[in-house]
N, C-alpha and C positions, 0 to 999 in steps of 0.2 A: 503493500500500499504506498502511497504519496505520503512522505512527512508530513507535509504540508498539510494532507487530509490529516493525517494521526493527528499534529499539532491543533486542527481546527477542533477535532472532536474530541480531543481531551481536555481542552478549554474553554467548550463549550460546558462539558457536563460539572467542573472545575468551576464556573462563574457561577454555576445556577446550584451548587452543593458547598461552595466554599470558597466564597468571592477574594480574602485575601489571598488563597493559595492559587488562585489563575493569576492574581492580578503579577504574584510575584514570578511567577511561573512564565508570562507572557513579558514580562519586563525582562527576564532573563534570556529570552528568546530575542527580543527585540537589539538587545547590545550582541547578539553574537552570531559572526560571521559568517558562519558555518551554511552550507559542506567548505571548503576551502579548493578555489580556484586550483585547475594543474597546467604546468606549463605547456604552452603549445610548441610544436616542431619547429616552425620559425623562428623561436625567441632562445632556444638552446645554444645555439653559438654566441647569442650578445651575452646569454648567462655565464657562459664558460669563459671570455673572455673580460669578464668582470673583476678587481680588487674586491673580494669578499670580505664582510667583518661583519662582528655582532655591536652591539652599542647599546650601553645601558643606559634609563633614562628613566630618572626619579620624576615625581608630577605633584602636585601640591601638597598631596597626604603626605607624601614619603614613602607610598609604594614608588618599587621600581617593577619595573618589567626591561627587556631586551628583544631588543628588534635583528633582523638580518638586511645589512645594506649592499647596495654594488656601486662603485665607481668605475668610470671610464674616463681617459685620458689620465694629466699629469698634476691633475689639482688648480690647475691654473682654472680661472675664472667661471667657479663651481655654477650648474644649475641642479636644484632639486626639485626632482619630480613625486607627486604625493597621488598615490591610485586612489580609486574608487573601492565604494562596498563590494565585497568577498571576489575581489581581484587580486592581484600581486604585483610587484616588483618588475617584473619578464614585461606585461602589456606594452612598458613603455621602451622597449626594444628600438623600432622603426625610428621613433625620434631621437632615443639617445645615436645612435648612430649617425644621424642626421646632425645634431648637436656634435659629440669629436669631432666630424668631420670640416667644421666651422672652429676647429680649436677651443673649443669650449668642455669643460670635463664637468657628466651626467654625473647625478647619485643619486640612486634610486632605492625607496626602503620597502619592504613587505611590512606593513602595519600591525600591531599586536593581533594576534587571531588571522593571522592571511600568510597566505605564503609558506615561507619556513622561518616565521618565528613564532617562538610560541606563544602561549595563552587561548585563550575560550575568547574574551568581550574585547573591545573597544570601543572607542567613545571619540566624539570630536577635539576634548582638552587634552586625551591622550596623546591624539597625532599630533597638535599644534607642539607638546612636553618634545618628542621626538624631533621635528623641522627644529625645533631651538635648539637642541642638542649636536646635530648634526650640523646646524650653522655655527656655533659654538669651536667645533672643529674644523668646519673649510674658513672660517671668516665670512664677511658679508657677500652674500650670492648675489651672482650677476643676474639672475632668473631663481622664481619661484612656477612652478607650474604643476597644475591640478586637474584631476577629474572628478567631476560627479562630486560623491562625498568627500572627497578631499580636498576640494578649495572651501568646505566650513572650516575644518582644520587651518588649511591654509590663510587663508583670513582672518582666523583668531589668530595664528602664529605673527603674521603681520602685524595684529592692532596691540598685539603684546611685544612690539618692537625687537623681532628679526629683523635684520636688516639685508634689502634682497634690492637692485635696483629695477626689476621692471616683474608683473606678475602675467602671467597670462590663467585665465579657468577656461578650465574643456568642458562643454555639459553640463555648468555647477550646477550644484544644490544651493539655494539659496537663502533655505528657510529648513529647519529640523521639521520641523508639522509636517512638510513631505514627506519627509521618512517614516513617522508614524503614522499618517493617514494611506500611505500606500503598504505598510506590516498590515493594519486594523483591515483593508480590505482584502489580501491576501489570505488571511486566516479567518475573514467574515465576525471580526469581532464587535461583541457587543458597545455600543458608543459607552454605556457604563466603564465598560473593562478597559477602553481607548482611554478615558479619562483617567483611569486607575495608573494604568501605565504613563501614564506622565506623567502624574504625581510621584509615583518610584523615580522614575527615570530623575526628574527634576531634582529629588533630595538627594541623590546618586552625585548628579551636578553641582551642587548646594557645597557639598564637600571636598572638592576642588576648586571653591570660590569661583561658579557661575552657575546662569539660570538658563532655561530652558530658552527663554528668549533673548538671552542678550547672546546666542550662539548666532542670530540671523545676519547676514551680510552686513547688512547697513542700521543693526543696531548699536555701533560704535563707531569711534572716530577711523577717517580712513587720510592715509597718507596722501597729498594733493601730488605729491612730485615723486608719486611713482606708478610712470605707463604701465597702462592695463589693458589685456589685448582679453577680450571673449568669444568663445568659439563656441556656436550651438546651432544645431542643425533646426529647420522649421516642420521637420518630420519625428522629432524626438518623441516617442511613444516612453517614454522610460522617468524622462526631468522637463516637461514643457518649456520650450524656448524663454514664459514668461519668466522664468529663473533666471537665466543669462541675461534676461534685460534689466531686473532687477540686479545682478550683479553691476551690471554698466552702470545703473542709474548712481548707485553707491560711490560709483567711482567716477562721477559725469565730467567732471574738470580732466580728468586724463585718460579717459576709455575710448575704447573704441570694440565692433561689435564685429565680427566675420561671423556672416551667416550660410551653412551648409544646407542643400538640400540633398536628400534619399541618404544619408550616412547615418541616422538612424542617432544612438547613444553610444554603443562601443565603436563601429565601423571608422569614427572620427579618428581613431588612434594610430590609423594604418592606413588612413586617405594621402596619398602623397600629398594634397593642395594643403591639407593640413598641417600636416607635416613641417611643408614649406615655410610656411608662414608663420610656423607658432617658432622654429628654428631659427629665422629669418629675425625676429621680433625678438628673441632672444641674444642673438650674437649682434643688434645694433646698437 
């Protein structure tokens, strides 16, 4: 039986018989990126050529986590690449090659609970903490590039002072509420259970000095000096283009929107026109 069908049934029963148990289980599922994405055959060569290391990160609560990081190039002009939900660093292989060809040093990592990094859960502040930790090692980033869910972590990292000359957001999620509503639809959660999940995640975030609303891309100060490129497909069925437009509005004085057609949510990561645009933007 499909795991989502099983989870949907179990949560429906639990919500009727033991609402606190249902909300705890649903919140744990919401923060879990399982199953882990596999490495595609076209990515294996890129991973084999990378300098691989483990990076230890400590969050606001003192909790430590380790992530697997990959670097290409000599370390000069670092460009940090942040993948999306249930993805992995290897998805950046085509862009990493294009960046390295332009003399940049791309760096990617498997977020907690993703790829080859340990852990079962992850959240936006954790991703921001990884970005901050890697930037401490590399020095100021020539560019920060993020896809989908990763854009929330990248935006938070920039807001918290991670130095980057440029920021490119590909099919960005602009508000965590979109993630919760998508999750709720997939599991057909009762509205009261969805609200309870939001409350539990909110309490979790407060332990890391954040709130649910503060994670939206336009809920904090943006640096108008950082040029921003937003790439979004007008047929994206996972994250509608309105999210890219909201990201652009948050950087109205320094933003540019590139609209593609027919690439949907994932194919833009391998589309030559997107790779060229982002690599040129990062190298400018």
